[in-house]
N, C-alpha and C positions, 0 to 999 in steps of 0.2 A: 557520757557524751561530752560533758564539760572538760573531763580529763583529756579526751582526744583533741578537743579544740586547743587546749593548753599546750599539748605536745606539738600540734601543728604550728601554733603561734611561735613557740620557741624555735622550731625548725626554720620557719621563715625569717625570724629575727637573726638566727645564726647565719643564714645565707646572706641576709642583708649586710650584716657586719663583715662577713667575708668579702662581699663585693666591694664594700667601702674600703676595706683594707687593700684590695687589689687595684682599686681605681687609680691611685697615683701612678703605680707601676704600669697600668694599662695605658694611661695618658702618655707617659714617657715612651712606652713601646711604640705607640702610634706615631709620635713625633720622630722617633728614630727611624721607623720604617719609611716615613715620608722623606726624610733626609736621604735615605738610601735610594729611594725612587729617583730623586733629583740627581743624585750622584751617578746612578745607573744610566740615566739619559745622557748626562755629560760624558760618561765613559764611552758610551756607544759612539757619540759624535767624535770624540778624540781618537778612538781606535780607527774609525773609518777615515778620518782625515790623515792619520799617520800612515795608513796602508794604501791610500788611494793610488799612489804612483808605483807601488811595488806589486800589487796583485790586480787581477781583473775585477770588474765592478761587482759581480755576483759574490765573489769570495769576500770582498770588503764588507758587503752588507751582512753576510753570514757571521763574519768575525765580530762585527759591531753588535749584532744581536746576541751572540754567545756571551760576550763580555757584559752586556746589559743584564741578561738573565742570571749570570753568575753573581753580579752585585746584588740583584734583587733577592736571590736565594740567601745570600749571606745576611742581608738586612732582615729577612723574614725570620731566620734562625735566631738572630740577636734579639729581635723584638719579642719572640716567643719566650726566650729565657728571661727577659726583663719583666714581661707581664706575668709569667708563671714561674717563679723561682725554683719550684720543685721539678720543673720539666727541663731537662738538659738536652743538648744536641745529641748526646749518646742515645737517649731514648728515641729521638726522631730517626736517627740512623738505623737503629735496630729494627724499628717499625718499617722503615723504607726497605731494609734488606729483605724482609719477608715478602712484602708486596712487589719489590723490584723483580724477583724471580718470576712471579706470575705475569707481570707486565712484560718482561723480556720475552717470555714464550708467546704471549699474545700478539706482540708487536715486533716479532723478529724481523719480518721482511721490511717493515718501516725503518727500524734501526739500521738494518743492513744497507738499505738504499741511502739513508742519511749519511752514514759513515763513508760509503762509496762516493757520494756527492762531495763531501768535504775533501776527500783525497783527490778527486778529479779536479776540484777547484784549486787545490794547493799545487799538485803536480803539473797541471795544465798540459795534458797531452794534446788538447785542441782548445781553441778559443771560440767565442761567439763570432760568427762570420766565416769560420772555416767550413770547407766542404768535405764531408766524410762519407765512408761506405761502411755500413754495419749490417752484416747478413744480407738480406734482400732489400735493404733500405739505403738510399743514397740521397743526399741533399745538403742544405746549408744549415749550420747550427744556429738556431734562433734564440734559444734560452737554455741556461744551465742552472737548474734549481737543485736544492738539497735532496729531493726525492727522485727527480727524473730529468732527462735531457730531451729537449724538443728540437727536432730538425724539420725543415721545410723542404719537401721534395721538389724536383725541378718542374713537376706538373702542378704545383700549387697545393699539395696536401701536407697536413701536419702529422708527424709521427712522434709519439711519446715513448721514449725508451727508458725503462727503469735503470737507475745508475748502477745497481749491483750487477746487472747483466752486462752493461757497457764496460764496467771496470774489470770484470773477470773475463770478458770475451776479447776477441781480436777485431780490430777495425782499421780501416785505411784512411789516412788524412791526406787528401789530394793537394791541399794547399799548405802543407807543413813547410815546404821549401819554396823559395822565390821562383824557381823554374821547374819545368816538367818535360819529360821526353814522350813524344808520340811516335807511333810506327804504323806502317801499313805494308802488306805483302802484295806485290805486283807480279803477275805471271806473264812472261813473254814466250814467244814461240821457240821451239827447240832449234830452229834454223836461224834465229836472229843472233846478231852480234851482241854478246853480253856487255862488252866494253862500251859500245855505242849507246846501249840502253842505260847503263849506269851514268854515263856522261850527260845524257839528256835529262835524266831525273835529277841528278845533283845540280845541274844548271838551273832547273826550275826552282829547287829549294833555295839556291843561293840568291835568286832574284826576288822571291816573294817577301813582302814586308811582314813583320810579325814573327819571323823565324830567327832565332838567336844565331849569330855567327860563331859563337863559341859556347859550348862545344859544337864543332862543325857538323852539319848533316852528313850521313854516310849511307851507303847502299851495300848490302851483304847478300851473297848468293846463299840461299838456304838449302836448295836441293833440286833435283830433276824429277820430273813426273811424265806421265804419258802425254799430258796435254801441254807441257812446256816447262820452262825454267822459272823457279820462284825466287824473286829478289825482294828483300825487305829493306824499305827505306825508313830512316829514323831521323827525327829532328827535334829540337828543343824550343819551347815557347815560354814566354814570360809576359803576364802573370799566368799561373797554372789553373785558372778557373775553367769550369766546364764550358761556359758560353764561348770563351776565347778558343778553347780546344776544338769545339765543333766548327766555329767559323774558319779557323786556319786549316782544319782537315778538309773542309769543303773546297777551299781554294787550292790546296795541294793536289787533291785528286782530280779536279777539273783540269788544272794546268798540266799535270803529268800525262793524263790521257791525250790531251791535245798535242803535247810535245812528242810523245812516242808515235802517234799517228803521223805527225809531220815528218818524222825521221824514218818512216816505213817499218816501224817495229810492230809486229803482230801482237794482239792481245787475245789469245785463244781462249776457248772455253771447252769443257769436256764434251767429246762427241762419241757416238757409238756407231759402229758399222754393222749393218744388218745384212746377212747373206741369205738369199732365198734360193732354194733348190728347185731347179727346173725339172719337173717330173715328166715332161714330154720327151726327154732324151731317151734314146734306145738303151743307154747304159744304166737306166734307172733300176735300182735294186742290186746292181753289181758293184760292191764296195771297192773292187779293184779298179774299175773304170769310171765310177760315178764321181762327178765333180760337184763342188758346193758353190753355188752362187752365180758365177758368170755364165752367159750364154756360150754354147759350144763354138769353138773356132774350127775353121776348115782343116787345120793341120793338127788337131788334137783328137784323141779318141772320144767317142760318144757323139760325134756330129751327125 
Protein backbone atom coordinates (compact mmCIF):
# COMPACT_ATOMS: atom_id res chain seq x y z
CA UNK A 1 0.00 0.00 0.00
CA UNK A 2 2.80 2.40 0.90
CA UNK A 3 4.59 1.60 -2.36
CA UNK A 4 1.47 2.52 -4.32
CA UNK A 5 1.17 5.80 -2.45
CA UNK A 6 4.80 6.50 -3.20
CA UNK A 7 4.26 5.89 -6.92
CA UNK A 8 1.19 8.12 -6.92
CA UNK A 9 3.06 10.85 -5.07
CA UNK A 10 5.93 10.68 -7.52
CA UNK A 11 3.49 10.85 -10.42
CA UNK A 12 1.74 13.92 -9.02
CA UNK A 13 5.10 15.51 -8.32
CA UNK A 14 6.14 14.86 -11.90
CA UNK A 15 2.94 16.40 -13.22
CA UNK A 16 3.43 19.41 -10.96
CA UNK A 17 6.96 19.93 -12.17
CA UNK A 18 5.79 19.60 -15.76
CA UNK A 19 3.06 22.18 -15.16
CA UNK A 20 5.55 24.54 -13.54
CA UNK A 21 7.85 24.06 -16.51
CA UNK A 22 5.02 24.92 -18.94
CA UNK A 23 3.67 27.80 -16.86
CA UNK A 24 5.93 30.54 -18.28
CA UNK A 25 5.20 29.43 -21.82
CA UNK A 26 1.47 29.26 -21.06
CA UNK A 27 1.54 32.81 -19.68
CA UNK A 28 3.36 34.05 -22.77
CA UNK A 29 0.88 32.16 -24.99
CA UNK A 30 -2.09 33.79 -23.28
CA UNK A 31 -0.49 37.21 -23.64
CA UNK A 32 0.20 36.58 -27.33
CA UNK A 33 -3.37 35.40 -27.92
CA UNK A 34 -4.78 38.52 -26.22
CA UNK A 35 -2.59 40.68 -28.45
CA UNK A 36 -3.93 38.87 -31.50
CA UNK A 37 -7.50 39.36 -30.28
CA UNK A 38 -6.92 43.11 -30.11
CA UNK A 39 -5.17 43.03 -33.47
CA UNK A 40 -8.08 41.06 -34.98
CA UNK A 41 -10.61 43.63 -33.82
CA UNK A 42 -8.49 46.46 -35.19
CA UNK A 43 -8.07 44.57 -38.50
CA UNK A 44 -11.83 44.10 -38.82
CA UNK A 45 -12.42 47.81 -38.33
CA UNK A 46 -9.68 48.71 -40.79
CA UNK A 47 -10.96 46.31 -43.47
CA UNK A 48 -14.53 47.57 -43.12
CA UNK A 49 -13.36 51.19 -43.27
CA UNK A 50 -11.20 50.63 -46.37
CA UNK A 51 -13.94 48.79 -48.27
CA UNK A 52 -16.93 50.85 -47.14
CA UNK A 53 -17.07 52.80 -50.40
CA UNK A 54 -16.14 49.95 -52.72
CA UNK A 55 -18.68 47.29 -51.74
CA UNK A 56 -22.16 47.15 -50.31
CA UNK A 57 -22.68 47.12 -46.56
CA UNK A 58 -23.26 43.38 -46.10
CA UNK A 59 -20.10 42.43 -48.00
CA UNK A 60 -18.06 44.93 -45.98
CA UNK A 61 -19.27 43.28 -42.76
CA UNK A 62 -18.44 39.79 -44.07
CA UNK A 63 -14.96 40.81 -45.22
CA UNK A 64 -14.27 42.40 -41.82
CA UNK A 65 -15.39 39.29 -39.96
CA UNK A 66 -13.35 36.98 -42.19
CA UNK A 67 -10.23 39.07 -41.62
CA UNK A 68 -10.92 39.08 -37.89
CA UNK A 69 -11.31 35.30 -37.64
CA UNK A 70 -8.24 34.77 -39.80
CA UNK A 71 -6.11 36.80 -37.36
CA UNK A 72 -7.67 35.01 -34.38
CA UNK A 73 -6.91 31.59 -35.91
CA UNK A 74 -3.32 32.62 -36.57
CA UNK A 75 -2.95 33.84 -32.99
CA UNK A 76 -4.45 30.62 -31.65
CA UNK A 77 -1.98 28.48 -33.61
CA UNK A 78 0.94 30.61 -32.44
CA UNK A 79 -0.24 30.51 -28.82
CA UNK A 80 -0.57 26.71 -28.90
CA UNK A 81 2.96 26.26 -30.27
CA UNK A 82 4.34 28.59 -27.58
CA UNK A 83 2.46 26.87 -24.74
CA UNK A 84 3.20 23.33 -25.97
CA UNK A 85 6.51 23.29 -27.87
CA UNK A 86 6.06 19.65 -28.89
CA UNK A 87 2.80 20.51 -30.65
CA UNK A 88 3.36 22.00 -34.12
CA UNK A 89 0.89 23.55 -36.56
CA UNK A 90 1.48 20.50 -38.78
CA UNK A 91 -0.08 18.30 -36.10
CA UNK A 92 -3.12 20.56 -35.92
CA UNK A 93 -3.49 20.68 -39.70
CA UNK A 94 -3.31 16.90 -39.99
CA UNK A 95 -5.96 16.54 -37.27
CA UNK A 96 -8.17 19.13 -38.94
CA UNK A 97 -7.72 17.37 -42.27
CA UNK A 98 -9.40 14.23 -40.97
CA UNK A 99 -12.22 16.00 -39.19
CA UNK A 100 -12.60 18.51 -42.02
CA UNK A 101 -13.83 15.81 -44.39
CA UNK A 102 -16.54 14.74 -41.96
CA UNK A 103 -17.51 18.34 -41.27
CA UNK A 104 -17.59 19.05 -44.99
CA UNK A 105 -20.07 16.24 -45.64
CA UNK A 106 -22.20 17.16 -42.64
CA UNK A 107 -22.39 20.88 -43.46
CA UNK A 108 -22.24 20.70 -47.26
CA UNK A 109 -25.38 22.79 -47.79
CA UNK A 110 -24.26 25.39 -45.24
CA UNK A 111 -20.85 25.79 -46.85
CA UNK A 112 -22.43 25.91 -50.31
CA UNK A 113 -24.83 28.66 -49.29
CA UNK A 114 -22.01 30.54 -47.53
CA UNK A 115 -19.80 30.42 -50.63
CA UNK A 116 -22.69 31.42 -52.89
CA UNK A 117 -23.49 34.32 -50.55
CA UNK A 118 -19.91 35.57 -50.72
CA UNK A 119 -19.96 35.40 -54.54
CA UNK A 120 -23.31 37.22 -54.68
CA UNK A 121 -21.99 39.95 -52.41
CA UNK A 122 -18.82 40.30 -54.51
CA UNK A 123 -20.40 40.13 -57.99
CA UNK A 124 -23.47 42.16 -56.97
CA UNK A 125 -26.01 40.93 -59.55
CA UNK A 126 -28.51 42.83 -57.39
CA UNK A 127 -28.36 45.07 -54.34
CA UNK A 128 -30.49 45.77 -51.32
CA UNK A 129 -33.54 47.69 -52.51
CA UNK A 130 -33.64 46.07 -55.97
CA UNK A 131 -36.85 44.40 -57.10
CA UNK A 132 -36.30 40.87 -58.41
CA UNK A 133 -38.29 37.90 -59.68
CA UNK A 134 -37.10 34.42 -58.71
CA UNK A 135 -39.36 31.54 -59.67
CA UNK A 136 -42.78 32.19 -58.19
CA UNK A 137 -41.50 34.95 -55.90
CA UNK A 138 -41.30 38.66 -56.69
CA UNK A 139 -40.43 41.49 -54.36
CA UNK A 140 -37.84 43.89 -52.97
CA UNK A 141 -34.49 42.66 -51.65
CA UNK A 142 -34.45 43.41 -47.93
CA UNK A 143 -31.25 41.68 -46.79
CA UNK A 144 -28.37 39.69 -48.27
CA UNK A 145 -26.76 37.38 -45.74
CA UNK A 146 -24.06 34.76 -46.19
CA UNK A 147 -26.64 31.96 -45.91
CA UNK A 148 -29.76 33.35 -47.58
CA UNK A 149 -31.26 36.36 -49.32
CA UNK A 150 -34.49 37.80 -48.01
CA UNK A 151 -37.04 39.56 -50.21
CA UNK A 152 -40.22 41.33 -49.21
CA UNK A 153 -43.14 40.58 -51.51
CA UNK A 154 -45.47 43.34 -52.67
CA UNK A 155 -48.21 42.04 -50.38
CA UNK A 156 -45.98 42.33 -47.30
CA UNK A 157 -44.63 38.78 -46.89
CA UNK A 158 -41.01 37.75 -46.28
CA UNK A 159 -39.41 35.13 -48.55
CA UNK A 160 -36.09 33.53 -47.53
CA UNK A 161 -34.16 32.11 -50.53
CA UNK A 162 -30.99 30.02 -49.96
CA UNK A 163 -28.07 31.67 -51.70
CA UNK A 164 -27.01 28.47 -53.49
CA UNK A 165 -30.38 28.24 -55.24
CA UNK A 166 -30.30 31.93 -56.11
CA UNK A 167 -26.72 31.79 -57.40
CA UNK A 168 -27.26 28.71 -59.56
CA UNK A 169 -30.75 29.69 -60.77
CA UNK A 170 -32.09 32.37 -63.09
CA UNK A 171 -33.73 35.53 -61.82
CA UNK A 172 -34.94 38.85 -63.21
CA UNK A 173 -33.81 42.19 -61.75
CA UNK A 174 -36.52 44.70 -62.64
CA UNK A 175 -34.54 47.64 -61.30
CA UNK A 176 -31.16 46.76 -62.82
CA UNK A 177 -31.39 49.70 -65.23
CA UNK A 178 -32.72 53.23 -64.71
CA UNK A 179 -35.64 52.83 -67.14
CA UNK A 180 -38.02 50.05 -68.14
CA UNK A 181 -40.37 49.40 -71.04
CA UNK A 182 -44.03 48.53 -70.56
CA UNK A 183 -46.51 47.31 -73.16
CA UNK A 184 -50.17 46.50 -73.66
CA UNK A 185 -52.16 44.92 -76.51
CA UNK A 186 -55.25 46.83 -77.68
CA UNK A 187 -57.78 45.24 -80.06
CA UNK A 188 -59.78 47.50 -82.39
CA UNK A 189 -62.53 46.61 -84.84
CA UNK A 190 -61.70 45.17 -88.24
CA UNK A 191 -63.54 48.04 -89.89
CA UNK A 192 -61.70 50.78 -87.98
CA UNK A 193 -58.90 52.89 -89.44
CA UNK A 194 -55.59 51.58 -88.07
CA UNK A 195 -53.75 54.86 -88.72
CA UNK A 196 -56.35 56.86 -86.80
CA UNK A 197 -56.21 54.40 -83.88
CA UNK A 198 -52.41 54.55 -83.78
CA UNK A 199 -52.38 58.34 -83.88
CA UNK A 200 -54.93 58.54 -81.06
CA UNK A 201 -53.01 56.15 -78.80
CA UNK A 202 -49.60 57.72 -79.48
CA UNK A 203 -51.08 61.13 -78.77
CA UNK A 204 -52.19 59.89 -75.36
CA UNK A 205 -48.75 58.44 -74.61
CA UNK A 206 -47.08 61.70 -75.61
CA UNK A 207 -49.24 63.78 -73.28
CA UNK A 208 -49.15 61.69 -70.13
CA UNK A 209 -46.58 62.63 -67.47
CA UNK A 210 -44.26 59.89 -66.29
CA UNK A 211 -43.67 58.46 -69.79
CA UNK A 212 -40.15 58.97 -71.13
CA UNK A 213 -39.95 60.91 -74.42
CA UNK A 214 -36.86 58.92 -75.48
CA UNK A 215 -37.09 56.20 -76.52
CA UNK A 216 -40.39 57.42 -77.96
CA UNK A 217 -43.57 55.40 -77.46
CA UNK A 218 -44.66 53.29 -80.43
CA UNK A 219 -47.63 51.29 -81.68
CA UNK A 220 -47.20 48.09 -83.70
CA UNK A 221 -49.80 45.96 -85.46
CA UNK A 222 -49.42 42.37 -84.22
CA UNK A 223 -52.05 40.62 -86.34
CA UNK A 224 -55.64 40.19 -87.39
CA UNK A 225 -58.25 38.06 -85.68
CA UNK A 226 -61.92 37.28 -85.98
CA UNK A 227 -62.77 39.89 -83.38
CA UNK A 228 -60.46 42.68 -84.58
CA UNK A 229 -56.96 44.01 -85.18
CA UNK A 230 -54.44 43.76 -82.33
CA UNK A 231 -52.11 46.75 -81.83
CA UNK A 232 -49.35 46.69 -79.21
CA UNK A 233 -48.50 50.01 -77.59
CA UNK A 234 -45.11 50.33 -75.84
CA UNK A 235 -43.65 53.04 -73.63
CA UNK A 236 -40.72 53.60 -71.23
CA UNK A 237 -40.84 54.75 -67.61
CA UNK A 238 -38.29 55.95 -65.08
CA UNK A 239 -37.78 54.78 -62.33
CA UNK A 240 -38.68 51.16 -63.15
CA UNK A 241 -40.23 50.23 -59.81
CA UNK A 242 -43.43 48.19 -59.71
CA UNK A 243 -45.51 50.86 -57.97
CA UNK A 244 -44.62 53.39 -60.67
CA UNK A 245 -45.33 50.82 -63.40
CA UNK A 246 -48.79 50.06 -62.01
CA UNK A 247 -49.69 53.74 -61.62
CA UNK A 248 -48.66 54.74 -65.14
CA UNK A 249 -50.27 51.62 -66.64
CA UNK A 250 -53.57 52.58 -65.02
CA UNK A 251 -53.33 56.12 -66.44
CA UNK A 252 -52.42 54.86 -69.91
CA UNK A 253 -55.26 52.34 -70.18
CA UNK A 254 -57.90 54.76 -68.92
CA UNK A 255 -56.73 57.55 -71.24
CA UNK A 256 -56.38 55.25 -74.29
CA UNK A 257 -59.89 53.85 -73.91
CA UNK A 258 -61.36 57.33 -73.56
CA UNK A 259 -59.45 58.63 -76.60
CA UNK A 260 -60.38 55.68 -78.83
CA UNK A 261 -64.04 56.04 -77.86
CA UNK A 262 -63.86 59.78 -78.59
CA UNK A 263 -62.52 59.02 -82.08
CA UNK A 264 -65.19 56.42 -82.81
CA UNK A 265 -62.81 53.47 -82.62
CA UNK A 266 -64.52 50.25 -81.64
CA UNK A 267 -63.11 48.08 -78.83
CA UNK A 268 -64.68 44.73 -79.73
CA UNK A 269 -64.75 41.57 -77.72
CA UNK A 270 -65.14 37.95 -78.87
CA UNK A 271 -68.72 37.12 -79.88
CA UNK A 272 -70.45 33.92 -80.94
CA UNK A 273 -73.35 33.58 -83.37
CA UNK A 274 -75.86 30.86 -82.47
CA UNK A 275 -78.09 29.61 -85.33
CA UNK A 276 -81.31 27.84 -84.32
CA UNK A 277 -83.04 25.49 -86.77
CA UNK A 278 -86.73 26.11 -87.23
CA UNK A 279 -88.23 22.62 -87.16
CA UNK A 280 -91.69 23.93 -88.14
CA UNK A 281 -90.61 24.44 -91.75
CA UNK A 282 -92.02 21.99 -94.33
CA UNK A 283 -88.49 21.34 -95.55
CA UNK A 284 -87.43 20.00 -92.17
CA UNK A 285 -85.46 16.82 -92.64
CA UNK A 286 -84.72 17.50 -96.31
CA UNK A 287 -81.03 18.45 -96.33
CA UNK A 288 -81.33 19.81 -99.89
CA UNK A 289 -84.00 22.35 -98.91
CA UNK A 290 -83.49 22.73 -95.15
CA UNK A 291 -82.02 26.05 -94.00
CA UNK A 292 -80.15 26.70 -90.76
CA UNK A 293 -81.11 29.56 -88.56
CA UNK A 294 -83.19 32.27 -90.11
CA UNK A 295 -86.97 32.19 -90.59
CA UNK A 296 -88.08 31.25 -94.10
CA UNK A 297 -88.49 34.06 -96.58
CA UNK A 298 -91.36 34.27 -99.12
CA UNK A 299 -88.96 33.98 -102.04
CA UNK A 300 -87.00 31.04 -100.66
CA UNK A 301 -87.78 27.29 -100.54
CA UNK A 302 -89.15 25.95 -97.34
CA UNK A 303 -91.65 28.75 -96.75
